[in-house]
C-alpha positions as CSV (number, residue, x, y, z in Angstrom):
1,M,-114.5,-42.9,27.9
2,S,-113.4,-40.0,30.0
3,D,-112.3,-40.1,33.6
4,D,-115.6,-38.3,34.5
5,D,-117.6,-41.3,33.3
6,L,-115.8,-43.7,35.7
7,T,-116.9,-44.5,39.2
8,F,-114.1,-45.4,41.6
9,M,-114.6,-47.3,44.8
10,Q,-112.4,-48.7,47.5
11,I,-112.5,-52.5,47.7
12,D,-112.2,-53.9,51.2
13,T,-110.9,-57.5,51.7
14,D,-111.9,-60.1,54.2
15,A,-109.5,-60.3,57.1
16,D,-109.4,-64.1,57.2
17,T,-109.5,-65.1,53.5
18,G,-108.3,-62.0,51.8
19,A,-111.2,-62.2,49.4
20,P,-112.6,-58.9,48.2
21,I,-115.9,-57.8,49.8
22,M,-118.2,-56.9,46.9
23,L,-120.2,-53.8,47.6
24,A,-123.0,-52.4,45.4
25,V,-122.1,-48.9,44.3
26,R,-124.5,-46.9,42.1
27,A,-123.3,-44.2,39.7
28,P,-125.1,-40.8,39.8
29,G,-128.7,-41.2,38.4
30,Q,-128.6,-45.0,38.7
31,V,-131.7,-46.5,40.5
32,A,-131.6,-49.2,43.0
33,A,-132.4,-52.8,42.0
34,Q,-136.1,-53.5,41.9
35,P,-137.7,-56.5,43.6
36,D,-138.8,-59.5,41.5
37,P,-142.4,-58.7,40.4
38,S,-143.1,-62.4,39.9
39,G,-143.5,-63.0,43.6
40,A,-141.0,-65.9,43.3
41,V,-138.6,-64.0,45.7
42,V,-140.0,-63.4,49.1
43,R,-138.3,-60.7,51.1
44,R,-137.8,-61.5,54.8
45,G,-138.4,-59.0,57.5
46,A,-141.1,-57.5,59.6
47,V,-144.7,-57.7,58.2
48,S,-147.0,-54.7,58.4
49,G,-150.3,-55.1,60.2
50,N,-152.0,-53.0,57.6
51,A,-153.9,-55.3,55.2
52,N,-153.1,-52.9,52.3
53,A,-149.3,-53.2,52.9
54,D,-147.4,-54.5,49.9
55,P,-144.7,-56.9,51.2
56,I,-142.5,-56.3,48.1
57,T,-142.5,-52.5,47.9
58,G,-143.3,-51.8,51.5
59,R,-145.9,-49.3,50.3
60,F,-149.6,-49.3,51.0
61,A,-152.0,-50.2,48.3
62,G,-155.5,-48.8,47.7
63,K,-156.8,-45.4,47.0
64,K,-157.0,-42.5,49.4
65,L,-160.6,-41.5,49.8
66,K,-161.7,-38.0,49.7
67,G,-164.1,-36.6,52.4
68,L,-167.3,-37.0,50.3
69,E,-166.3,-40.6,49.2
70,V,-165.9,-41.5,52.9
71,V,-169.4,-40.3,53.7
72,A,-170.8,-42.1,50.6
73,E,-169.2,-45.4,51.6
74,T,-170.3,-44.9,55.2
75,I,-173.9,-44.5,54.0
76,Q,-173.7,-47.5,51.7
77,A,-172.3,-49.6,54.6
78,G,-175.4,-48.8,56.6
79,A,-173.8,-46.8,59.4
80,L,-175.7,-43.6,58.3
81,P,-179.0,-44.7,56.7
82,T,-180.7,-42.3,54.5
83,Q,-184.0,-40.7,55.7
84,S,-187.2,-41.0,53.8
85,G,-189.2,-37.9,52.9
86,V,-186.2,-35.8,51.8
87,P,-187.4,-33.7,48.8
88,T,-185.6,-34.4,45.5
89,G,-182.5,-32.3,45.1
90,V,-182.3,-31.3,48.7
91,D,-179.2,-32.2,50.7
92,P,-180.2,-34.7,53.5
93,I,-178.1,-32.9,56.0
94,V,-179.8,-29.6,55.2
95,W,-183.2,-31.2,55.4
96,A,-182.4,-32.8,58.8
97,R,-181.4,-29.4,60.1
98,R,-184.6,-27.9,58.9
99,M,-186.7,-30.6,60.6
100,A,-184.7,-30.1,63.8
101,A,-185.6,-26.4,63.6
102,V,-189.3,-27.4,63.1
103,R,-189.2,-29.5,66.2
104,D,-187.5,-26.8,68.3
105,A,-190.0,-24.2,67.2
106,A,-193.0,-26.5,67.9
107,R,-191.8,-27.1,71.4
108,A,-190.3,-23.8,72.3
109,L,-192.7,-21.2,71.0
110,E,-195.8,-20.5,73.1
111,D,-197.8,-19.3,70.1
112,L,-197.3,-20.5,66.6
113,T,-197.8,-17.6,64.2
114,A,-196.0,-16.4,61.1
115,E,-194.6,-13.5,63.3
116,T,-193.2,-15.8,66.1
117,V,-191.8,-18.3,63.6
118,G,-190.2,-15.5,61.6
119,T,-188.5,-14.2,64.8
120,F,-187.4,-17.7,65.7
121,L,-185.9,-18.4,62.3
122,R,-183.9,-15.1,62.2
123,A,-181.7,-16.6,64.9
124,R,-181.3,-19.9,63.0
125,V,-180.8,-19.1,59.3
126,V,-178.7,-16.6,57.4
127,D,-181.6,-15.3,55.2
128,V,-185.1,-15.8,56.5
129,N,-186.5,-14.6,53.2
130,Q,-185.3,-17.9,51.7
131,V,-187.6,-19.9,54.1
132,D,-191.3,-20.7,53.3
133,I,-192.7,-19.4,56.5
134,Q,-196.2,-20.7,55.9
135,Q,-194.9,-24.3,55.2
136,F,-192.6,-24.1,58.2
137,L,-195.5,-23.0,60.4
138,A,-197.7,-25.9,59.1
139,D,-194.9,-28.4,59.8
140,A,-194.5,-27.0,63.3
141,Q,-198.2,-27.4,64.0
142,W,-198.2,-31.0,62.8
143,Q,-195.1,-31.6,65.0
144,R,-197.0,-30.5,68.0
145,I,-199.8,-33.0,67.2
146,A,-197.2,-35.8,66.9
147,D,-195.6,-34.7,70.3
148,L,-199.0,-34.7,72.0
149,A,-199.9,-38.1,70.6
150,D,-196.6,-39.5,71.9
151,A,-197.2,-38.0,75.4
152,L,-200.8,-39.2,75.5
153,D,-199.8,-42.7,74.5
154,Q,-197.2,-42.9,77.2
155,K,-199.6,-41.6,79.8
156,L,-202.1,-44.3,78.9
157,K,-199.6,-47.2,78.6
158,G,-197.3,-46.2,81.4
159,K,-193.5,-46.4,81.5
160,Q,-191.7,-46.9,78.2
161,A,-188.1,-47.0,77.1
162,V,-188.1,-43.4,76.0
163,K,-189.8,-40.9,78.3
164,V,-192.1,-38.4,76.6
165,G,-194.1,-35.8,78.4
166,V,-195.8,-32.4,77.9
167,T,-197.0,-29.8,80.3
168,A,-200.6,-29.2,80.8
169,G,-200.3,-25.8,79.2
170,F,-198.7,-27.3,76.1
171,A,-201.5,-29.9,75.8
172,R,-204.2,-27.2,76.2
173,R,-202.6,-25.0,73.5
174,V,-202.5,-27.9,71.1
175,F,-206.1,-28.9,71.8
176,D,-207.3,-25.3,71.5
177,G,-205.5,-25.0,68.1
178,L,-207.0,-28.1,66.6
179,D,-209.5,-28.0,63.8
180,G,-211.6,-30.9,62.5
181,A,-208.8,-32.2,60.2
182,M,-206.1,-31.9,62.8
183,A,-208.3,-33.7,65.4
184,G,-208.9,-36.5,63.0
185,H,-205.2,-36.7,62.4
186,L,-204.5,-36.9,66.1
187,V,-206.9,-39.8,66.8
188,K,-205.7,-41.7,63.7
189,I,-202.2,-41.5,65.1
190,L,-203.5,-42.9,68.4
191,E,-205.4,-45.6,66.6
192,G,-202.1,-46.6,65.0
193,K,-200.5,-46.8,68.4
194,G,-203.1,-49.4,69.4
195,W,-205.8,-47.2,71.1
196,S,-209.3,-48.6,71.2
197,T,-212.4,-46.6,70.5
198,D,-213.1,-46.5,74.3
199,D,-209.6,-45.1,74.9
200,I,-210.2,-42.3,72.4
201,K,-213.6,-41.5,73.8
202,N,-212.4,-41.4,77.4
203,N,-209.1,-39.6,76.9
204,I,-209.8,-37.4,73.9
205,V,-213.5,-36.8,73.0
206,K,-214.6,-36.2,76.6
207,K,-211.9,-33.6,77.2
208,V,-212.5,-31.5,74.1
209,K,-214.4,-28.3,75.1
210,D,-214.8,-26.7,71.8
211,P,-218.4,-27.5,70.7
212,E,-217.7,-27.6,67.0
213,L,-214.7,-29.8,67.5
214,K,-216.5,-32.1,69.9
215,Q,-219.3,-32.5,67.5
216,H,-216.8,-33.5,64.8
217,L,-215.3,-36.2,67.1
218,D,-218.7,-37.4,68.2
219,V,-219.5,-38.2,64.6
220,L,-216.4,-40.4,64.5
221,Y,-216.4,-42.0,68.0
222,G,-219.3,-40.7,70.1
223,E,-222.9,-41.6,70.2
224,P,-224.8,-40.8,67.0
225,P,-226.7,-37.5,67.3
226,I,-230.4,-37.8,68.0
227,I,-232.4,-36.1,65.3
228,P,-235.8,-35.1,66.6
229,K,-238.7,-36.3,64.6
230,P,-240.8,-33.5,63.0
231,K,-244.1,-32.9,64.8
232,E,-247.1,-34.2,63.0
233,E,-249.3,-31.5,61.7
234,Q,-252.5,-31.3,63.8
């Protein structure tokens, strides 16, 4: 053994007894003594408030979650419930942004046309050519019907927890843009909200000015049309 392999240390003695004070000295490369893994030896000292803290090693157990894993666990925990109606393969966040744009267009644009929707979308998306303009336009039209139904329902029933209202001009534009299928959709929404036949007659049918649309609603809720009897041949 060479002198380089030896580790020298100075041994101090106790002032009262003269006994040597044994100090642990590690040679270069020697690791510190490891705690007893059996758990039989309990180390004394401060205890961390973190439930993942290991009292033996002082380290924190458990994996470190990546960003997407945190989002996934949050959804699974129920804090961020998934939305129905999201097309297969479409990111729910992207779909939520699209539907928010649909609502904004339905409420902000005076006229809903392919041209006005295209102009609106150029300020919202990177490439408007990637958007199905006709489908977006249809969704915005149905959104207007849903908004009108909510406003009419609150007007009929009075104060509710969430205030919903539309201007007279907005209501007129929606009514003027209804065809038979859309009008039927509107009244079915109101029926689902608890409207009676009389409620629909007094608040919807009587206010429709378009003759063709009014005739369509009269078939559903109005008086049955009187068909004149053919004159008997003289």
